[in-house]
N, C-alpha and C positions, 0 to 999 in steps of 0.2 A: 625267101627269095627262091624263085623257081625258074627264072629265066636267065639267059646269058646277059641280057641287057640290064637286069637287076644286079647281077654279079659285077658287070662293067661299071655301073654307078657306084657300088661299094668300093671297088678298086680305085676309082678316081678320088674318093673320099680318103682311102688309105694313103695313096701317093701324096695328096695335099697334106695330110698329117705328118708323113715322114719328111717331106720337103720343108715344112715349116716348124719342126720340132724345136722346142726351147727347154731349158731347165725346168721352167714353170709348166709347160704342157706335158711333161712326163706324167703328171698326176692324172691326166685325162686319157691316158693310153687305153683305159677300159672302154673307150668309145670305139676303139678299133681291134681290140684283143678280147677274146672270151676269158672268163675267169680262170679256166683251166688250160689256157694256151700253152703250147710247147714252142720253145725257141732254141735253135741250135746254130752255132757258127764255129769257126776253127777254135775258139776259146772257151765257149759256154755250151752248155746242154741243160736247160732249166725247164721246169713245169710251173705254171701259175703266173697270173697277172703281176703279183708283187715281185717275182723274180725278174720278169721281163722289164718292169720299171726300174728295178735296181740296176740292170745292165745299161739301160739307156741314161740313167741318172750318173752312172759312173763314167760314161763316155764324155759327159760335160766337165767332170772333175779331172779326168785324165788328159784331156786334149783341149787345145785352144780353138775356138770357132768351128766345131764340127757341123757339117751339114751334108745332106744327101740330095743328089740330083738324079732323078729317074729319067733315064734316057730311052727305055723301051718298056713296053708292057705287053704281055700276051694273056688273054683270058680265055679259058676253056672250061666252061661250066663253073664249078666251084673251086677250080684251080687256077692260079695265076702265076706267071713268072715275070719278075721285074729285073731289068738290067739297070744298074745304077753306078754312079760316081760318088764316093765318100771322100769329101774334101775336108781338111783340117790342118792345123799347125801343131807341132809338138810343143809341149810345155817345157821340156828340157831338150837337149840337143840342138838342132836347127830350129830355132823359134820363129824365124822369118819366112821361111819358104812354105808356101802352101803345098801340102801333100795331097795326092789324089790315089785312092785305091779303087780299082775296077772290080765289080763283083755282081752277083745276081741273088735274087731271093725267090724261092718257091714257097708260095702261100697256099694253104687250103683253107678255104673259108667255111665258116658255119652257115647254117641256113639263114641267120639274121644278118650275114654279110661281114661279121667280124672275123678276125684271123683265129683259127683253130691251131694251125701248125705253120711255123715259120722256120725255114731252113736257108741259111745264108751260105753261098758258095763264092769263095775267093782265095787266092793263093797267098797265104801269109808269108811264105818265104819271099816271093818276087814282090808282092805289094807292100810289105811292111818290114821284114827283117832285113832286106837289102838296103833299106833307107836309113838303117840305124848305124851310128859310128861303131867301129871295131866288128860287130856282128855282121854288119853289111859287107865289110871288106872280105870276111870269111866266107859268107854266102855267095858273094860274086865269084870268088876264087873256086869254091866247090862246084858251082854251076859251070864255069869255064872248063874245069878238069873233067866233069861229067860229060861235056859235049865235045871232048877231043879224042 
C-alpha cells in the first residue's frame, strides 16, 4: 500500500472486522493483524497475533454481548485513529444494563494494510471502575474529593 486511499480502504476493512467481531471470527484476526502485531490497552501489553486473539477471545468470556461501534476515523498515511464506543453487559454485577465505554485506538498499519501496532486509549477509572459496585462508590468519592 502506498497511497492514502489504499490505507483508507484497509481501515474500512478493519473497522468492519471490529464492528462485526464474534467469538468465531477471533480466529480470523490474522486478516487484519500482522503475525508480530503489538497491542496495548490499560490492562494488556502483548506482542503477537496469538496474544491479540487471546485478548479478544477473553472479552467474549468475561462480558455479555460485547461490541464496538466506531464513531470516527482519521487516516494519515499508514497511521489511523479510531474513536469508538465499546458496548457490553456485565456477566456479574448489573447484568441487565448495557454499559458504554468511550475510547480511541491509534493504529499503525503495515504496508499490506494489516495492523502492526494497536494502542487503545480509554479512562479505566471513569469508564469501568466507576460502574462497578463498591469500587465505583469509592472511585466516585475520590473523584469528588479531588475536584473540591
